[in-house]
C-alpha positions as CSV (number, residue, x, y, z in Angstrom):
1,M,55.0,-23.4,-1.7
2,T,56.4,-25.7,-4.3
3,L,59.5,-27.7,-3.7
4,Y,61.5,-25.6,-6.2
5,K,60.8,-22.4,-4.2
6,F,61.6,-24.1,-0.9
7,F,64.9,-25.5,-2.2
8,M,65.8,-22.2,-3.8
9,S,65.1,-20.4,-0.6
10,L,67.8,-22.5,1.1
11,W,70.6,-20.9,-0.9
12,P,70.6,-17.6,1.1
13,V,70.6,-19.6,4.3
14,T,73.7,-21.5,3.3
15,Y,75.6,-18.4,2.4
16,L,74.6,-16.6,5.6
17,L,75.9,-19.5,7.7
18,F,79.4,-19.6,6.3
19,P,80.6,-16.4,8.2
20,I,79.1,-17.9,11.4
21,L,81.1,-21.1,10.8
22,N,84.2,-19.0,10.2
23,L,83.7,-17.2,13.5
24,V,83.2,-20.5,15.5
25,A,86.2,-22.0,13.9
26,K,88.4,-18.9,14.8
27,L,87.1,-19.0,18.4
28,T,88.0,-22.7,18.9
29,V,91.5,-22.5,17.3
30,G,93.3,-22.2,20.7
31,T,92.2,-25.6,22.0
32,S,94.9,-28.3,21.6
33,V,94.2,-31.7,20.2
34,L,95.0,-33.4,23.5
35,E,92.6,-31.1,25.4
36,A,89.9,-31.8,22.8
37,L,90.4,-35.6,23.0
38,S,90.6,-35.8,26.8
39,G,87.6,-33.5,27.3
40,T,89.6,-31.2,29.7
41,G,89.6,-28.3,27.3
42,T,87.4,-25.3,27.9
43,K,86.4,-25.0,24.3
44,P,84.6,-27.6,22.2
45,A,87.2,-27.5,19.5
46,G,86.3,-30.0,16.8
47,V,82.8,-31.1,17.7
48,V,81.0,-27.8,17.0
49,V,83.0,-26.9,13.9
50,W,82.5,-30.3,12.3
51,T,78.8,-30.4,13.2
52,M,78.3,-27.0,11.6
53,V,80.2,-28.2,8.5
54,G,77.9,-31.3,8.2
55,I,74.8,-29.1,8.6
56,L,76.1,-26.7,5.9
57,L,76.9,-29.6,3.5
58,A,73.4,-31.1,4.1
59,L,71.8,-27.7,3.4
60,N,73.9,-27.2,0.3
61,R,72.9,-30.7,-0.9
62,L,69.2,-29.9,-0.3
63,A,69.5,-26.5,-2.1
64,S,71.1,-28.2,-5.0
65,M,68.0,-30.4,-5.5
66,A,66.3,-27.3,-7.1
67,Y,68.5,-27.9,-10.1
68,S,67.8,-31.6,-10.6
């Protein structure tokens, strides 16, 4: 498999992960900032959402390399 085909195959993955990120973000909305900072909350509010955002941005950057 050439690099072009590999990077182009990442585009569907990035678009399929956006609804999952939306679902995770909606599920963690109820946690307050104080609970998230102190670690007493039951939901991992910002950590999971921002980790998924970082992963999606990295995948998007890799997929964009097909055009360069």
